[in-house]
VEXKOLLUM-783550 format. One record per residue (C-alpha): x, y, z; residue number from 0; residue in three letters. Coordinates in steps of 0.2 Angstrom, whole numbers, plus 5000, padded with zeros to 4 digits. Layout:
! VEXKOLLUM-783550
<pt><px>X</px><py>Y</py><pz>Z</pz><i>NUM</i><aa>ALA</aa></pt>
...
***
This chain:
! VEXKOLLUM-783550
<pt><px>4937</px><py>4879</py><pz>4670</pz><i>0</i><aa>MET</aa></pt>
<pt><px>4940</px><py>4869</py><pz>4654</pz><i>1</i><aa>THR</aa></pt>
<pt><px>4948</px><py>4878</py><pz>4639</pz><i>2</i><aa>PRO</aa></pt>
<pt><px>4937</px><py>4881</py><pz>4624</pz><i>3</i><aa>LEU</aa></pt>
<pt><px>4949</px><py>4870</py><pz>4614</pz><i>4</i><aa>SER</aa></pt>
<pt><px>4945</px><py>4855</py><pz>4625</pz><i>5</i><aa>LEU</aa></pt>
<pt><px>4926</px><py>4856</py><pz>4622</pz><i>6</i><aa>THR</aa></pt>
<pt><px>4919</px><py>4839</py><pz>4621</pz><i>7</i><aa>VAL</aa></pt>
<pt><px>4910</px><py>4836</py><pz>4605</pz><i>8</i><aa>GLY</aa></pt>
<pt><px>4921</px><py>4849</py><pz>4595</pz><i>9</i><aa>ALA</aa></pt>
<pt><px>4925</px><py>4844</py><pz>4577</pz><i>10</i><aa>THR</aa></pt>
<pt><px>4944</px><py>4840</py><pz>4576</pz><i>11</i><aa>VAL</aa></pt>
<pt><px>4954</px><py>4839</py><pz>4560</pz><i>12</i><aa>ILE</aa></pt>
<pt><px>4971</px><py>4831</py><pz>4560</pz><i>13</i><aa>TRP</aa></pt>
<pt><px>4982</px><py>4833</py><pz>4544</pz><i>14</i><aa>VAL</aa></pt>
<pt><px>4998</px><py>4825</py><pz>4540</pz><i>15</i><aa>GLN</aa></pt>
<pt><px>5009</px><py>4833</py><pz>4526</pz><i>16</i><aa>LEU</aa></pt>
<pt><px>5024</px><py>4830</py><pz>4516</pz><i>17</i><aa>ARG</aa></pt>
<pt><px>5030</px><py>4846</py><pz>4509</pz><i>18</i><aa>VAL</aa></pt>
<pt><px>5040</px><py>4848</py><pz>4493</pz><i>19</i><aa>ARG</aa></pt>
<pt><px>5057</px><py>4855</py><pz>4499</pz><i>20</i><aa>PRO</aa></pt>
<pt><px>5057</px><py>4869</py><pz>4485</pz><i>21</i><aa>ALA</aa></pt>
<pt><px>5040</px><py>4874</py><pz>4492</pz><i>22</i><aa>GLU</aa></pt>
<pt><px>5043</px><py>4874</py><pz>4511</pz><i>23</i><aa>GLU</aa></pt>
<pt><px>5046</px><py>4893</py><pz>4513</pz><i>24</i><aa>ALA</aa></pt>
<pt><px>5030</px><py>4896</py><pz>4504</pz><i>25</i><aa>ARG</aa></pt>
<pt><px>5020</px><py>4883</py><pz>4513</pz><i>26</i><aa>PHE</aa></pt>
<pt><px>5026</px><py>4889</py><pz>4530</pz><i>27</i><aa>ARG</aa></pt>
<pt><px>5021</px><py>4907</py><pz>4526</pz><i>28</i><aa>ALA</aa></pt>
<pt><px>5004</px><py>4902</py><pz>4519</pz><i>29</i><aa>ALA</aa></pt>
<pt><px>5000</px><py>4890</py><pz>4533</pz><i>30</i><aa>ALA</aa></pt>
<pt><px>5005</px><py>4903</py><pz>4546</pz><i>31</i><aa>ALA</aa></pt>
<pt><px>4993</px><py>4916</py><pz>4537</pz><i>32</i><aa>THR</aa></pt>
<pt><px>4979</px><py>4903</py><pz>4536</pz><i>33</i><aa>LEU</aa></pt>
<pt><px>4981</px><py>4899</py><pz>4555</pz><i>34</i><aa>ALA</aa></pt>
<pt><px>4982</px><py>4917</py><pz>4560</pz><i>35</i><aa>GLU</aa></pt>
<pt><px>4967</px><py>4922</py><pz>4550</pz><i>36</i><aa>ARG</aa></pt>
<pt><px>4956</px><py>4907</py><pz>4555</pz><i>37</i><aa>SER</aa></pt>
<pt><px>4959</px><py>4911</py><pz>4573</pz><i>38</i><aa>LEU</aa></pt>
<pt><px>4956</px><py>4929</py><pz>4572</pz><i>39</i><aa>ALA</aa></pt>
<pt><px>4941</px><py>4930</py><pz>4560</pz><i>40</i><aa>GLU</aa></pt>
<pt><px>4932</px><py>4914</py><pz>4564</pz><i>41</i><aa>GLU</aa></pt>
<pt><px>4922</px><py>4913</py><pz>4581</pz><i>42</i><aa>VAL</aa></pt>
<pt><px>4920</px><py>4894</py><pz>4579</pz><i>43</i><aa>GLY</aa></pt>
<pt><px>4939</px><py>4891</py><pz>4576</pz><i>44</i><aa>CYS</aa></pt>
<pt><px>4945</px><py>4886</py><pz>4593</pz><i>45</i><aa>LEU</aa></pt>
<pt><px>4963</px><py>4880</py><pz>4589</pz><i>46</i><aa>GLN</aa></pt>
<pt><px>4974</px><py>4880</py><pz>4574</pz><i>47</i><aa>TYR</aa></pt>
<pt><px>4991</px><py>4872</py><pz>4576</pz><i>48</i><aa>ASP</aa></pt>
<pt><px>5004</px><py>4870</py><pz>4562</pz><i>49</i><aa>VAL</aa></pt>
<pt><px>5018</px><py>4858</py><pz>4568</pz><i>50</i><aa>VAL</aa></pt>
<pt><px>5035</px><py>4854</py><pz>4561</pz><i>51</i><aa>SER</aa></pt>
<pt><px>5037</px><py>4835</py><pz>4563</pz><i>52</i><aa>LEU</aa></pt>
<pt><px>5054</px><py>4834</py><pz>4555</pz><i>53</i><aa>ASP</aa></pt>
<pt><px>5061</px><py>4849</py><pz>4546</pz><i>54</i><aa>GLU</aa></pt>
<pt><px>5074</px><py>4838</py><pz>4537</pz><i>55</i><aa>ALA</aa></pt>
<pt><px>5061</px><py>4828</py><pz>4528</pz><i>56</i><aa>SER</aa></pt>
<pt><px>5048</px><py>4843</py><pz>4527</pz><i>57</i><aa>CYS</aa></pt>
<pt><px>5035</px><py>4833</py><pz>4537</pz><i>58</i><aa>ARG</aa></pt>
<pt><px>5021</px><py>4844</py><pz>4545</pz><i>59</i><aa>TYR</aa></pt>
<pt><px>5005</px><py>4841</py><pz>4554</pz><i>60</i><aa>SER</aa></pt>
<pt><px>4990</px><py>4853</py><pz>4556</pz><i>61</i><aa>ILE</aa></pt>
<pt><px>4978</px><py>4851</py><pz>4571</pz><i>62</i><aa>TYR</aa></pt>
<pt><px>4962</px><py>4861</py><pz>4570</pz><i>63</i><aa>GLU</aa></pt>
<pt><px>4948</px><py>4862</py><pz>4582</pz><i>64</i><aa>VAL</aa></pt>
<pt><px>4931</px><py>4869</py><pz>4578</pz><i>65</i><aa>TYR</aa></pt>
<pt><px>4916</px><py>4872</py><pz>4590</pz><i>66</i><aa>ALA</aa></pt>
<pt><px>4905</px><py>4861</py><pz>4579</pz><i>67</i><aa>ASP</aa></pt>
<pt><px>4901</px><py>4856</py><pz>4561</pz><i>68</i><aa>GLU</aa></pt>
<pt><px>4894</px><py>4873</py><pz>4557</pz><i>69</i><aa>ALA</aa></pt>
<pt><px>4910</px><py>4881</py><pz>4562</pz><i>70</i><aa>ALA</aa></pt>
<pt><px>4920</px><py>4869</py><pz>4551</pz><i>71</i><aa>LEU</aa></pt>
<pt><px>4908</px><py>4874</py><pz>4536</pz><i>72</i><aa>ALA</aa></pt>
<pt><px>4911</px><py>4892</py><pz>4540</pz><i>73</i><aa>ALA</aa></pt>
<pt><px>4930</px><py>4889</py><pz>4540</pz><i>74</i><aa>HIS</aa></pt>
<pt><px>4928</px><py>4881</py><pz>4523</pz><i>75</i><aa>ARG</aa></pt>
<pt><px>4918</px><py>4895</py><pz>4516</pz><i>76</i><aa>ALA</aa></pt>
<pt><px>4930</px><py>4909</py><pz>4522</pz><i>77</i><aa>ALA</aa></pt>
<pt><px>4940</px><py>4919</py><pz>4509</pz><i>78</i><aa>PRO</aa></pt>
<pt><px>4956</px><py>4915</py><pz>4517</pz><i>79</i><aa>HIS</aa></pt>
<pt><px>4952</px><py>4896</py><pz>4516</pz><i>80</i><aa>TYR</aa></pt>
<pt><px>4949</px><py>4899</py><pz>4497</pz><i>81</i><aa>ALA</aa></pt>
<pt><px>4966</px><py>4907</py><pz>4495</pz><i>82</i><aa>GLU</aa></pt>
<pt><px>4974</px><py>4892</py><pz>4504</pz><i>83</i><aa>TRP</aa></pt>
<pt><px>4965</px><py>4880</py><pz>4493</pz><i>84</i><aa>GLU</aa></pt>
<pt><px>4971</px><py>4888</py><pz>4477</pz><i>85</i><aa>ALA</aa></pt>
<pt><px>4989</px><py>4887</py><pz>4483</pz><i>86</i><aa>MET</aa></pt>
<pt><px>4990</px><py>4871</py><pz>4493</pz><i>87</i><aa>ALA</aa></pt>
<pt><px>4991</px><py>4858</py><pz>4479</pz><i>88</i><aa>PRO</aa></pt>
<pt><px>5008</px><py>4865</py><pz>4474</pz><i>89</i><aa>SER</aa></pt>
<pt><px>5015</px><py>4863</py><pz>4491</pz><i>90</i><aa>PHE</aa></pt>
<pt><px>5014</px><py>4844</py><pz>4494</pz><i>91</i><aa>PHE</aa></pt>
<pt><px>5023</px><py>4829</py><pz>4487</pz><i>92</i><aa>GLU</aa></pt>
<pt><px>5012</px><py>4817</py><pz>4477</pz><i>93</i><aa>GLU</aa></pt>
<pt><px>5001</px><py>4808</py><pz>4490</pz><i>94</i><aa>GLY</aa></pt>
<pt><px>5008</px><py>4819</py><pz>4503</pz><i>95</i><aa>GLY</aa></pt>
<pt><px>4992</px><py>4824</py><pz>4512</pz><i>96</i><aa>ALA</aa></pt>
<pt><px>4982</px><py>4814</py><pz>4524</pz><i>97</i><aa>SER</aa></pt>
<pt><px>4966</px><py>4822</py><pz>4532</pz><i>98</i><aa>ILE</aa></pt>
<pt><px>4956</px><py>4814</py><pz>4546</pz><i>99</i><aa>ARG</aa></pt>
<pt><px>4941</px><py>4822</py><pz>4554</pz><i>100</i><aa>ILE</aa></pt>
<pt><px>4934</px><py>4817</py><pz>4571</pz><i>101</i><aa>GLY</aa></pt>
<pt><px>4925</px><py>4823</py><pz>4587</pz><i>102</i><aa>VAL</aa></pt>
<pt><px>4934</px><py>4829</py><pz>4603</pz><i>103</i><aa>ARG</aa></pt>
<pt><px>4932</px><py>4817</py><pz>4617</pz><i>104</i><aa>MET</aa></pt>
<pt><px>4939</px><py>4822</py><pz>4634</pz><i>105</i><aa>VAL</aa></pt>
<pt><px>4940</px><py>4810</py><pz>4649</pz><i>106</i><aa>PRO</aa></pt>
<pt><px>4928</px><py>4814</py><pz>4663</pz><i>107</i><aa>PRO</aa></pt>
<pt><px>4943</px><py>4817</py><pz>4675</pz><i>108</i><aa>SER</aa></pt>
<pt><px>4949</px><py>4832</py><pz>4664</pz><i>109</i><aa>VAL</aa></pt>
***
């Protein structure tokens, strides 16, 4: 059985972040809350990982998987996402956020 997070055709978001050192604790708490609420309250949110890439330089990645574009739209319309959007700009270094959106592809052998 293929886990839901490996669903072919799912919408994937990959975010690379450079967090301001003075904002790191607030970022970590807010990102954890966003991930927890997205997974708990959104049926179409299949995976939400917040990853510390290098704590010394405050580099993080967020990897999100949604069942489809409609699930991503529902995520962006959720109250917890609006709360995140209001806070997020203060967390990042200038030019410190890179967002890529793609479609999940799984090799036939998986």
